[in-house]
N, CA, C, O and the ligand as a Tripos MOL2 file, in Angstrom:
@<TRIPOS>MOLECULE
protein
  269   267    68     0     0
PROTEIN
NO_CHARGES

@<TRIPOS>ATOM
      1 N         117.2920  -84.7850   25.5140 N.3       1 MET1
      2 CA        118.6170  -84.0680   25.5310 C.3       1 MET1
      3 C         118.4430  -82.7110   26.1760 C.2       1 MET1
      4 O         117.8550  -81.7630   25.6560 O.2       1 MET1
      5 N         119.0120  -82.7210   27.3530 N.am      2 SER2
      6 CA        118.8680  -81.5160   28.1260 C.3       2 SER2
      7 C         119.7530  -80.4120   27.6500 C.2       2 SER2
      8 O         119.4130  -79.2590   27.9130 O.2       2 SER2
      9 N         120.8680  -80.6360   26.9670 N.am      3 GLU3
     10 CA        121.7520  -79.6860   26.4240 C.3       3 GLU3
     11 C         121.0290  -78.8700   25.1640 C.2       3 GLU3
     12 O         121.2750  -77.6880   24.9200 O.2       3 GLU3
     13 N         120.2710  -79.5390   24.5450 N.am      4 VAL4
     14 CA        119.4500  -79.0520   23.3610 C.3       4 VAL4
     15 C         118.5210  -78.0360   23.9240 C.2       4 VAL4
     16 O         118.3790  -76.9210   23.4200 O.2       4 VAL4
     17 N         117.8390  -78.4890   25.0750 N.am      5 GLU5
     18 CA        116.7640  -77.6430   25.6600 C.3       5 GLU5
     19 C         117.4450  -76.3860   26.1810 C.2       5 GLU5
     20 O         116.8460  -75.3200   26.0370 O.2       5 GLU5
     21 N         118.6100  -76.4040   26.7580 N.am      6 LYS6
     22 CA        119.2570  -75.2720   27.2560 C.3       6 LYS6
     23 C         119.5450  -74.3810   26.1530 C.2       6 LYS6
     24 O         119.2660  -73.1880   26.2750 O.2       6 LYS6
     25 N         120.0720  -74.8220   25.0870 N.am      7 SER7
     26 CA        120.4630  -74.0340   24.1060 C.3       7 SER7
     27 C         119.3570  -73.3410   23.2040 C.2       7 SER7
     28 O         119.6370  -72.4640   22.3880 O.2       7 SER7
     29 N         118.0870  -73.8130   23.4250 N.am      8 SER8
     30 CA        116.9210  -73.3100   22.7940 C.3       8 SER8
     31 C         116.6460  -71.9620   23.3390 C.2       8 SER8
     32 O         115.8840  -71.2410   22.6960 O.2       8 SER8
     33 N         117.1840  -71.5150   24.4740 N.am      9 THR9
     34 CA        116.9780  -70.2910   25.0700 C.3       9 THR9
     35 C         118.1620  -69.1800   24.5440 C.2       9 THR9
     36 O         118.1700  -68.0530   25.0390 O.2       9 THR9
     37 N         118.9500  -69.4870   23.7280 N.am     10 LEU10
     38 CA        119.8920  -68.7610   23.1920 C.3      10 LEU10
     39 C         119.4320  -67.5950   22.3680 C.2      10 LEU10
     40 O         118.4100  -67.6650   21.6850 O.2      10 LEU10
     41 N         120.1820  -66.5240   22.4300 N.am     11 ILE11
     42 CA        119.7160  -65.3820   21.6650 C.3      11 ILE11
     43 C         120.8730  -64.9780   20.7030 C.2      11 ILE11
     44 O         122.0510  -64.9360   21.0570 O.2      11 ILE11
     45 N         120.4140  -64.6800   19.4320 N.am     12 CYS12
     46 CA        121.2850  -64.1070   18.4000 C.3      12 CYS12
     47 C         121.9560  -62.9490   18.7630 C.2      12 CYS12
     48 O         121.2730  -61.9690   19.0590 O.2      12 CYS12
     49 N         123.3380  -62.8670   18.8020 N.am     13 LEU13
     50 CA        124.0490  -61.6360   19.2680 C.3      13 LEU13
     51 C         123.8070  -60.5370   18.0950 C.2      13 LEU13
     52 O         123.7540  -59.3370   18.3650 O.2      13 LEU13
     53 N         123.6800  -60.9810   16.9210 N.am     14 LYS14
     54 CA        123.4810  -60.0140   15.8550 C.3      14 LYS14
     55 C         122.1190  -59.3030   15.7880 C.2      14 LYS14
     56 O         121.9820  -58.0890   15.6400 O.2      14 LYS14
     57 N         121.1480  -60.1860   15.9140 N.am     15 CYS15
     58 CA        119.7560  -59.7350   15.7970 C.3      15 CYS15
     59 C         119.1070  -59.5800   17.0210 C.2      15 CYS15
     60 O         118.0780  -58.9070   17.0880 O.2      15 CYS15
     61 N         119.6470  -60.1890   18.1080 N.am     16 ASN16
     62 CA        118.8830  -59.9910   19.3920 C.3      16 ASN16
     63 C         117.5020  -60.6470   19.4250 C.2      16 ASN16
     64 O         116.5620  -60.1670   20.0580 O.2      16 ASN16
     65 N         117.4370  -61.7300   18.7330 N.am     17 VAL17
     66 CA        116.0900  -62.4990   18.7530 C.3      17 VAL17
     67 C         116.4540  -63.9430   19.2400 C.2      17 VAL17
     68 O         117.5750  -64.4110   19.0460 O.2      17 VAL17
     69 N         115.5190  -64.5840   19.8420 N.am     18 PRO18
     70 CA        115.7130  -65.9690   20.3380 C.3      18 PRO18
     71 C         115.9250  -66.9840   19.2630 C.2      18 PRO18
     72 O         115.1900  -66.9820   18.2750 O.2      18 PRO18
     73 N         116.8140  -67.7830   19.3920 N.am     19 LEU19
     74 CA        117.0930  -68.7780   18.3390 C.3      19 LEU19
     75 C         116.0140  -69.9090   18.4710 C.2      19 LEU19
     76 O         115.6370  -70.2990   19.5760 O.2      19 LEU19
     77 N         115.5270  -70.4250   17.2740 N.am     20 LYS20
     78 CA        114.6120  -71.4410   17.2230 C.3      20 LYS20
     79 C         115.2530  -72.7470   16.9090 C.2      20 LYS20
     80 O         116.2740  -72.8130   16.2250 O.2      20 LYS20
     81 N         114.6540  -73.7840   17.4090 N.am     21 MET21
     82 CA        115.1750  -75.1090   17.0480 C.3      21 MET21
     83 C         114.6880  -75.4990   15.5200 C.2      21 MET21
     84 O         113.5070  -75.4660   15.1730 O.2      21 MET21
     85 N         115.6490  -75.8260   14.7690 N.am     22 GLN22
     86 CA        115.3970  -76.0760   13.3370 C.3      22 GLN22
     87 C         116.2840  -77.2750   12.9470 C.2      22 GLN22
     88 O         117.4050  -77.4270   13.4320 O.2      22 GLN22
     89 N         115.7360  -78.1250   12.0470 N.am     23 THR23
     90 CA        116.4710  -79.2690   11.6740 C.3      23 THR23
     91 C         117.3720  -78.7130   10.4820 C.2      23 THR23
     92 O         116.8980  -78.1080    9.5210 O.2      23 THR23
     93 N         118.7880  -79.0010   10.6630 N.am     24 ASN24
     94 CA        119.7390  -78.4200    9.7740 C.3      24 ASN24
     95 C         120.6820  -79.5710    9.3400 C.2      24 ASN24
     96 O         120.8920  -80.5070   10.1110 O.2      24 ASN24
     97 N         121.2270  -79.5130    8.1650 N.am     25 LYS25
     98 CA        122.2670  -80.4520    7.9250 C.3      25 LYS25
     99 C         123.5530  -79.6540    8.0540 C.2      25 LYS25
    100 O         123.6760  -78.5130    7.6070 O.2      25 LYS25
    101 N         124.5860  -80.3850    8.7500 N.am     26 PHE26
    102 CA        125.9000  -79.6450    8.7150 C.3      26 PHE26
    103 C         126.8480  -80.7100    8.5840 C.2      26 PHE26
    104 O         126.4820  -81.8750    8.7410 O.2      26 PHE26
    105 N         128.1070  -80.3970    8.2920 N.am     27 SER27
    106 CA        129.1660  -81.3760    8.2860 C.3      27 SER27
    107 C         130.3730  -80.9670    9.2220 C.2      27 SER27
    108 O         130.6850  -79.7930    9.4240 O.2      27 SER27
    109 N         131.0020  -82.0330    9.7580 N.am     28 TYR28
    110 CA        131.9950  -81.6310   10.6400 C.3      28 TYR28
    111 C         132.9570  -82.7110   10.5570 C.2      28 TYR28
    112 O         132.5910  -83.8440   10.8670 O.2      28 TYR28
    113 N         134.2740  -82.4690   10.1330 N.am     29 LEU29
    114 CA        135.3880  -83.3860   10.0620 C.3      29 LEU29
    115 C         135.0130  -84.5570    9.0830 C.2      29 LEU29
    116 O         135.3860  -85.7190    9.2480 O.2      29 LEU29
    117 N         134.2570  -84.1290    8.0780 N.am     30 GLY30
    118 CA        133.8530  -85.1320    7.0880 C.3      30 GLY30
    119 C         132.5720  -85.9110    7.3290 C.2      30 GLY30
    120 O         132.1060  -86.6470    6.4590 O.2      30 GLY30
    121 N         132.0260  -85.7460    8.4820 N.am     31 PHE31
    122 CA        130.7880  -86.4210    8.8820 C.3      31 PHE31
    123 C         129.6120  -85.4990    8.5900 C.2      31 PHE31
    124 O         129.6770  -84.3020    8.8720 O.2      31 PHE31
    125 N         128.5510  -86.0390    8.0330 N.am     32 ASN32
    126 CA        127.5240  -85.2930    7.8680 C.3      32 ASN32
    127 C         126.3450  -85.6270    8.8330 C.2      32 ASN32
    128 O         126.0320  -86.8020    9.0250 O.2      32 ASN32
    129 N         125.6880  -84.5950    9.4430 N.am     33 PHE33
    130 CA        124.7280  -84.7690   10.4000 C.3      33 PHE33
    131 C         123.3740  -84.0790    9.9760 C.2      33 PHE33
    132 O         123.4200  -83.0550    9.2950 O.2      33 PHE33
    133 N         122.2000  -84.6100   10.3580 N.am     34 ASN34
    134 CA        121.0250  -83.9350   10.2110 C.3      34 ASN34
    135 C         120.3340  -83.9800   11.5000 C.2      34 ASN34
    136 O         119.7560  -84.9740   11.9390 O.2      34 ASN34
    137 N         120.4300  -82.8060   12.0980 N.am     35 THR35
    138 CA        120.0460  -82.7060   13.4490 C.3      35 THR35
    139 C         119.3330  -81.2700   13.7190 C.2      35 THR35
    140 O         119.4470  -80.2890   12.9850 O.2      35 THR35
    141 N         118.5870  -81.3420   14.9010 N.am     36 GLU36
    142 CA        118.0300  -80.0400   15.3920 C.3      36 GLU36
    143 C         119.0720  -79.1230   16.0930 C.2      36 GLU36
    144 O         119.6880  -79.4730   17.0990 O.2      36 GLU36
    145 N         119.2120  -77.9650   15.5030 N.am     37 ILE37
    146 CA        120.2570  -77.0430   15.9110 C.3      37 ILE37
    147 C         119.3850  -75.7000   16.2120 C.2      37 ILE37
    148 O         118.4080  -75.4260   15.5150 O.2      37 ILE37
    149 N         119.7760  -74.9410   17.2220 N.am     38 PRO38
    150 CA        119.2550  -73.6140   17.4740 C.3      38 PRO38
    151 C         119.6950  -72.8550   16.3050 C.2      38 PRO38
    152 O         120.8770  -72.8590   15.9610 O.2      38 PRO38
    153 N         118.7020  -72.1410   15.6190 N.am     39 THR39
    154 CA        119.1100  -71.3000   14.4510 C.3      39 THR39
    155 C         118.3010  -69.9260   14.6140 C.2      39 THR39
    156 O         117.1650  -69.8430   15.0810 O.2      39 THR39
    157 N         119.0030  -68.9720   14.1950 N.am     40 CYS40
    158 CA        118.4310  -67.6180   14.2390 C.3      40 CYS40
    159 C         117.3590  -67.5310   13.0370 C.2      40 CYS40
    160 O         117.6940  -67.7510   11.8730 O.2      40 CYS40
    161 N         116.1100  -67.2090   13.3930 N.am     41 PRO41
    162 CA        115.0860  -67.0590   12.3990 C.3      41 PRO41
    163 C         115.2980  -65.8850   11.3410 C.2      41 PRO41
    164 O         114.7300  -65.8360   10.2500 O.2      41 PRO41
    165 N         116.2060  -64.9470   11.8320 N.am     42 ARG42
    166 CA        116.3540  -63.7310   10.9590 C.3      42 ARG42
    167 C         117.5360  -63.8470   10.0960 C.2      42 ARG42
    168 O         117.3990  -63.5970    8.8980 O.2      42 ARG42
    169 N         118.7760  -64.2270   10.5990 N.am     43 CYS43
    170 CA        119.9240  -64.1410    9.8440 C.3      43 CYS43
    171 C         120.4020  -65.6170    9.4240 C.2      43 CYS43
    172 O         121.3210  -65.7790    8.6210 O.2      43 CYS43
    173 N         119.6890  -66.7160   10.0460 N.am     44 GLY44
    174 CA        120.0090  -68.1320    9.7380 C.3      44 GLY44
    175 C         121.2440  -68.6160   10.4640 C.2      44 GLY44
    176 O         121.6960  -69.7300   10.2010 O.2      44 GLY44
    177 N         121.8350  -67.8000   11.4030 N.am     45 LEU45
    178 CA        122.9970  -68.3130   12.0950 C.3      45 LEU45
    179 C         122.6360  -69.4930   12.9440 C.2      45 LEU45
    180 O         121.6500  -69.4860   13.6810 O.2      45 LEU45
    181 N         123.5480  -70.6230   12.8110 N.am     46 MET46
    182 CA        123.2790  -71.7150   13.6150 C.3      46 MET46
    183 C         124.1730  -71.7560   14.7800 C.2      46 MET46
    184 O         125.3480  -71.4140   14.6460 O.2      46 MET46
    185 N         123.6780  -72.1750   15.9940 N.am     47 PHE47
    186 CA        124.5840  -72.2170   17.0980 C.3      47 PHE47
    187 C         124.9390  -73.6620   17.2650 C.2      47 PHE47
    188 O         124.1440  -74.4830   17.7250 O.2      47 PHE47
    189 N         126.1770  -73.9550   16.8720 N.am     48 LEU48
    190 CA        126.6950  -75.3950   17.1780 C.3      48 LEU48
    191 C         127.6990  -75.3650   18.2450 C.2      48 LEU48
    192 O         128.8430  -74.9160   18.1720 O.2      48 LEU48
    193 N         127.0050  -76.0060   19.4280 N.am     49 SER49
    194 CA        127.8340  -76.1980   20.6660 C.3      49 SER49
    195 C         128.8500  -77.1450   20.3900 C.2      49 SER49
    196 O         128.7020  -78.0130   19.5300 O.2      49 SER49
    197 N         129.9190  -77.0190   21.1020 N.am     50 GLU50
    198 CA        131.0780  -78.0690   20.8990 C.3      50 GLU50
    199 C         130.6080  -79.3330   21.5690 C.2      50 GLU50
    200 O         131.0650  -80.3970   21.1500 O.2      50 GLU50
    201 N         129.7710  -79.3360   22.5340 N.am     51 GLU51
    202 CA        129.1950  -80.5170   23.1340 C.3      51 GLU51
    203 C         128.3660  -81.2440   22.1350 C.2      51 GLU51
    204 O         128.5080  -82.4510   21.9390 O.2      51 GLU51
    205 N         127.5170  -80.5210   21.5160 N.am     52 LEU52
    206 CA        126.6850  -81.1900   20.4730 C.3      52 LEU52
    207 C         127.4140  -81.8550   19.4670 C.2      52 LEU52
    208 O         127.2470  -83.0420   19.1880 O.2      52 LEU52
    209 N         128.3110  -81.0160   18.8580 N.am     53 VAL53
    210 CA        129.2080  -81.5770   17.8070 C.3      53 VAL53
    211 C         129.9290  -82.8380   18.2030 C.2      53 VAL53
    212 O         129.8910  -83.8440   17.4940 O.2      53 VAL53
    213 N         130.6030  -82.7760   19.3730 N.am     54 LYS54
    214 CA        131.4350  -83.7770   19.8770 C.3      54 LYS54
    215 C         130.4830  -85.0790   20.0660 C.2      54 LYS54
    216 O         130.8460  -86.1810   19.6550 O.2      54 LYS54
    217 N         129.3480  -84.8920   20.6590 N.am     55 GLY55
    218 CA        128.4340  -85.9810   20.9800 C.3      55 GLY55
    219 C         128.0260  -86.6580   19.5960 C.2      55 GLY55
    220 O         127.9020  -87.8820   19.5680 O.2      55 GLY55
    221 N         127.8300  -85.9520   18.5290 N.am     56 LYS56
    222 CA        127.4260  -86.4120   17.2280 C.3      56 LYS56
    223 C         128.5480  -87.3090   16.6430 C.2      56 LYS56
    224 O         128.3860  -88.4420   16.1890 O.2      56 LYS56
    225 N         129.8040  -86.5660   16.7340 N.am     57 VAL57
    226 CA        130.9510  -87.3880   16.2390 C.3      57 VAL57
    227 C         131.1270  -88.6750   16.9440 C.2      57 VAL57
    228 O         131.4160  -89.6880   16.3080 O.2      57 VAL57
    229 N         130.9700  -88.6880   18.2010 N.am     58 THR58
    230 CA        131.1750  -89.8570   18.9640 C.3      58 THR58
    231 C         130.1590  -90.8660   18.4840 C.2      58 THR58
    232 O         130.4940  -92.0110   18.1830 O.2      58 THR58
    233 N         128.8510  -90.4100   18.4120 N.am     59 GLU59
    234 CA        127.7090  -91.2870   17.8640 C.3      59 GLU59
    235 C         128.1420  -92.0470   16.5440 C.2      59 GLU59
    236 O         128.0290  -93.2640   16.3990 O.2      59 GLU59
    237 N         128.6300  -91.2140   15.6430 N.am     60 VAL60
    238 CA        129.0050  -91.7710   14.2630 C.3      60 VAL60
    239 C         130.2550  -92.6710   14.3730 C.2      60 VAL60
    240 O         130.3510  -93.7040   13.7120 O.2      60 VAL60
    241 N         131.1570  -92.2720   15.1820 N.am     61 GLU61
    242 CA        132.3040  -92.9520   15.3590 C.3      61 GLU61
    243 C         132.0370  -94.4400   15.9550 C.2      61 GLU61
    244 O         132.6320  -95.4470   15.5720 O.2      61 GLU61
    245 N         131.0980  -94.4000   16.8990 N.am     62 LYS62
    246 CA        130.6920  -95.6930   17.5000 C.3      62 LYS62
    247 C         129.9310  -96.5650   16.4030 C.2      62 LYS62
    248 O         130.1260  -97.7760   16.3090 O.2      62 LYS62
    249 N         129.2000  -95.9820   15.7190 N.am     63 GLY63
    250 CA        128.4840  -96.7050   14.7480 C.3      63 GLY63
    251 C         129.4470  -97.2130   13.7420 C.2      63 GLY63
    252 O         129.2240  -98.3320   13.2810 O.2      63 GLY63
    253 N         130.4650  -96.5690   13.3430 N.am     64 LEU64
    254 CA        131.4430  -97.1870   12.3450 C.3      64 LEU64
    255 C         132.1690  -98.3060   13.0250 C.2      64 LEU64
    256 O         132.4940  -99.3100   12.3910 O.2      64 LEU64
    257 N         132.4330  -98.1610   14.2990 N.am     65 GLU65
    258 CA        133.2800  -99.2620   14.8990 C.3      65 GLU65
    259 C         132.3860 -100.6060   15.1050 C.2      65 GLU65
    260 O         132.8910 -101.7270   15.1760 O.2      65 GLU65
    261 N         131.2150 -100.3870   15.1780 N.am     66 ASP66
    262 CA        130.1470 -101.5600   15.3780 C.3      66 ASP66
    263 C         130.1980 -102.3190   14.0950 C.2      66 ASP66
    264 O         129.9990 -103.5310   14.1790 O.2      66 ASP66
    265 N         130.4140 -101.8420   13.0060 N.am     67 LYS67
    266 CA        130.2210 -102.5000   11.7270 C.3      67 LYS67
    267 C         131.5450 -103.3750   11.3100 C.2      67 LYS67
    268 O         131.5620 -104.0040   10.2520 O.2      67 LYS67
    269 ZN        120.4500  -63.4780   13.7090 Zn       68 ZN68
@<TRIPOS>BOND
     1     1     2 1
     2     2     3 1
     3     3     4 2
     4     3     5 am
     5     5     6 1
     6     6     7 1
     7     7     8 2
     8     7     9 am
     9     9    10 1
    10    10    11 1
    11    11    12 2
    12    11    13 am
    13    13    14 1
    14    14    15 1
    15    15    16 2
    16    15    17 am
    17    17    18 1
    18    18    19 1
    19    19    20 2
    20    19    21 am
    21    21    22 1
    22    22    23 1
    23    23    24 2
    24    23    25 am
    25    25    26 1
    26    26    27 1
    27    27    28 2
    28    27    29 am
    29    29    30 1
    30    30    31 1
    31    31    32 2
    32    31    33 am
    33    33    34 1
    34    34    35 1
    35    35    36 2
    36    35    37 am
    37    37    38 1
    38    38    39 1
    39    39    40 2
    40    39    41 am
    41    41    42 1
    42    42    43 1
    43    43    44 2
    44    43    45 am
    45    45    46 1
    46    46    47 1
    47    47    48 2
    48    47    49 am
    49    49    50 1
    50    50    51 1
    51    51    52 2
    52    51    53 am
    53    53    54 1
    54    54    55 1
    55    55    56 2
    56    55    57 am
    57    57    58 1
    58    58    59 1
    59    59    60 2
    60    59    61 am
    61    61    62 1
    62    62    63 1
    63    63    64 2
    64    63    65 am
    65    65    66 1
    66    66    67 1
    67    67    68 2
    68    67    69 am
    69    69    70 1
    70    70    71 1
    71    71    72 2
    72    71    73 am
    73    73    74 1
    74    74    75 1
    75    75    76 2
    76    75    77 am
    77    77    78 1
    78    78    79 1
    79    79    80 2
    80    79    81 am
    81    81    82 1
    82    82    83 1
    83    83    84 2
    84    83    85 am
    85    85    86 1
    86    86    87 1
    87    87    88 2
    88    87    89 am
    89    89    90 1
    90    90    91 1
    91    91    92 2
    92    91    93 am
    93    93    94 1
    94    94    95 1
    95    95    96 2
    96    95    97 am
    97    97    98 1
    98    98    99 1
    99    99   100 2
   100    99   101 am
   101   101   102 1
   102   102   103 1
   103   103   104 2
   104   103   105 am
   105   105   106 1
   106   106   107 1
   107   107   108 2
   108   107   109 am
   109   109   110 1
   110   110   111 1
   111   111   112 2
   112   111   113 am
   113   113   114 1
   114   114   115 1
   115   115   116 2
   116   115   117 am
   117   117   118 1
   118   118   119 1
   119   119   120 2
   120   119   121 am
   121   121   122 1
   122   122   123 1
   123   123   124 2
   124   123   125 am
   125   125   126 1
   126   126   127 1
   127   127   128 2
   128   127   129 am
   129   129   130 1
   130   130   131 1
   131   131   132 2
   132   131   133 am
   133   133   134 1
   134   134   135 1
   135   135   136 2
   136   135   137 am
   137   137   138 1
   138   138   139 1
   139   139   140 2
   140   139   141 am
   141   141   142 1
   142   142   143 1
   143   143   144 2
   144   143   145 am
   145   145   146 1
   146   146   147 1
   147   147   148 2
   148   147   149 am
   149   149   150 1
   150   150   151 1
   151   151   152 2
   152   151   153 am
   153   153   154 1
   154   154   155 1
   155   155   156 2
   156   155   157 am
   157   157   158 1
   158   158   159 1
   159   159   160 2
   160   159   161 am
   161   161   162 1
   162   162   163 1
   163   163   164 2
   164   163   165 am
   165   165   166 1
   166   166   167 1
   167   167   168 2
   168   167   169 am
   169   169   170 1
   170   170   171 1
   171   171   172 2
   172   171   173 am
   173   173   174 1
   174   174   175 1
   175   175   176 2
   176   175   177 am
   177   177   178 1
   178   178   179 1
   179   179   180 2
   180   179   181 am
   181   181   182 1
   182   182   183 1
   183   183   184 2
   184   183   185 am
   185   185   186 1
   186   186   187 1
   187   187   188 2
   188   187   189 am
   189   189   190 1
   190   190   191 1
   191   191   192 2
   192   191   193 am
   193   193   194 1
   194   194   195 1
   195   195   196 2
   196   195   197 am
   197   197   198 1
   198   198   199 1
   199   199   200 2
   200   199   201 am
   201   201   202 1
   202   202   203 1
   203   203   204 2
   204   203   205 am
   205   205   206 1
   206   206   207 1
   207   207   208 2
   208   207   209 am
   209   209   210 1
   210   210   211 1
   211   211   212 2
   212   211   213 am
   213   213   214 1
   214   214   215 1
   215   215   216 2
   216   215   217 am
   217   217   218 1
   218   218   219 1
   219   219   220 2
   220   219   221 am
   221   221   222 1
   222   222   223 1
   223   223   224 2
   224   223   225 am
   225   225   226 1
   226   226   227 1
   227   227   228 2
   228   227   229 am
   229   229   230 1
   230   230   231 1
   231   231   232 2
   232   231   233 am
   233   233   234 1
   234   234   235 1
   235   235   236 2
   236   235   237 am
   237   237   238 1
   238   238   239 1
   239   239   240 2
   240   239   241 am
   241   241   242 1
   242   242   243 1
   243   243   244 2
   244   243   245 am
   245   245   246 1
   246   246   247 1
   247   247   248 2
   248   247   249 am
   249   249   250 1
   250   250   251 1
   251   251   252 2
   252   251   253 am
   253   253   254 1
   254   254   255 1
   255   255   256 2
   256   255   257 am
   257   257   258 1
   258   258   259 1
   259   259   260 2
   260   259   261 am
   261   261   262 1
   262   262   263 1
   263   263   264 2
   264   263   265 am
   265   265   266 1
   266   266   267 1
   267   267   268 2
@<TRIPOS>SUBSTRUCTURE
     1 MET1         2 RESIDUE 1 A MET
     2 SER2         6 RESIDUE 1 A SER
     3 GLU3        10 RESIDUE 1 A GLU
     4 VAL4        14 RESIDUE 1 A VAL
     5 GLU5        18 RESIDUE 1 A GLU
     6 LYS6        22 RESIDUE 1 A LYS
     7 SER7        26 RESIDUE 1 A SER
     8 SER8        30 RESIDUE 1 A SER
     9 THR9        34 RESIDUE 1 A THR
    10 LEU10       38 RESIDUE 1 A LEU
    11 ILE11       42 RESIDUE 1 A ILE
    12 CYS12       46 RESIDUE 1 A CYS
    13 LEU13       50 RESIDUE 1 A LEU
    14 LYS14       54 RESIDUE 1 A LYS
    15 CYS15       58 RESIDUE 1 A CYS
    16 ASN16       62 RESIDUE 1 A ASN
    17 VAL17       66 RESIDUE 1 A VAL
    18 PRO18       70 RESIDUE 1 A PRO
    19 LEU19       74 RESIDUE 1 A LEU
    20 LYS20       78 RESIDUE 1 A LYS
    21 MET21       82 RESIDUE 1 A MET
    22 GLN22       86 RESIDUE 1 A GLN
    23 THR23       90 RESIDUE 1 A THR
    24 ASN24       94 RESIDUE 1 A ASN
    25 LYS25       98 RESIDUE 1 A LYS
    26 PHE26      102 RESIDUE 1 A PHE
    27 SER27      106 RESIDUE 1 A SER
    28 TYR28      110 RESIDUE 1 A TYR
    29 LEU29      114 RESIDUE 1 A LEU
    30 GLY30      118 RESIDUE 1 A GLY
    31 PHE31      122 RESIDUE 1 A PHE
    32 ASN32      126 RESIDUE 1 A ASN
    33 PHE33      130 RESIDUE 1 A PHE
    34 ASN34      134 RESIDUE 1 A ASN
    35 THR35      138 RESIDUE 1 A THR
    36 GLU36      142 RESIDUE 1 A GLU
    37 ILE37      146 RESIDUE 1 A ILE
    38 PRO38      150 RESIDUE 1 A PRO
    39 THR39      154 RESIDUE 1 A THR
    40 CYS40      158 RESIDUE 1 A CYS
    41 PRO41      162 RESIDUE 1 A PRO
    42 ARG42      166 RESIDUE 1 A ARG
    43 CYS43      170 RESIDUE 1 A CYS
    44 GLY44      174 RESIDUE 1 A GLY
    45 LEU45      178 RESIDUE 1 A LEU
    46 MET46      182 RESIDUE 1 A MET
    47 PHE47      186 RESIDUE 1 A PHE
    48 LEU48      190 RESIDUE 1 A LEU
    49 SER49      194 RESIDUE 1 A SER
    50 GLU50      198 RESIDUE 1 A GLU
    51 GLU51      202 RESIDUE 1 A GLU
    52 LEU52      206 RESIDUE 1 A LEU
    53 VAL53      210 RESIDUE 1 A VAL
    54 LYS54      214 RESIDUE 1 A LYS
    55 GLY55      218 RESIDUE 1 A GLY
    56 LYS56      222 RESIDUE 1 A LYS
    57 VAL57      226 RESIDUE 1 A VAL
    58 THR58      230 RESIDUE 1 A THR
    59 GLU59      234 RESIDUE 1 A GLU
    60 VAL60      238 RESIDUE 1 A VAL
    61 GLU61      242 RESIDUE 1 A GLU
    62 LYS62      246 RESIDUE 1 A LYS
    63 GLY63      250 RESIDUE 1 A GLY
    64 LEU64      254 RESIDUE 1 A LEU
    65 GLU65      258 RESIDUE 1 A GLU
    66 ASP66      262 RESIDUE 1 A ASP
    67 LYS67      266 RESIDUE 1 A LYS
    68 ZN68       269 GROUP 0 **** ****
C-alpha cells in the first residue's frame, strides 16, 4: 500500500513529532475497521486520509455484495 507508506512520514501538527503506524479500530458510516493508521505517539491523534477510508469502505461494500 503506497498510500500508507507515504502517510507514515506525516508529522503531528500539535506535537511536531512523526506519526507512527499503529493498528487502530475505527468506525466510519457504521462500518468497523481494524487497520494500520498513522498515529501520533504523544497525543494519540489518528490521521485518517480520505483515500484510506474510502478504500476501506469500498472493500467492505464489495464484500457485502459478494454474499
Ligand atoms: Zn500529537
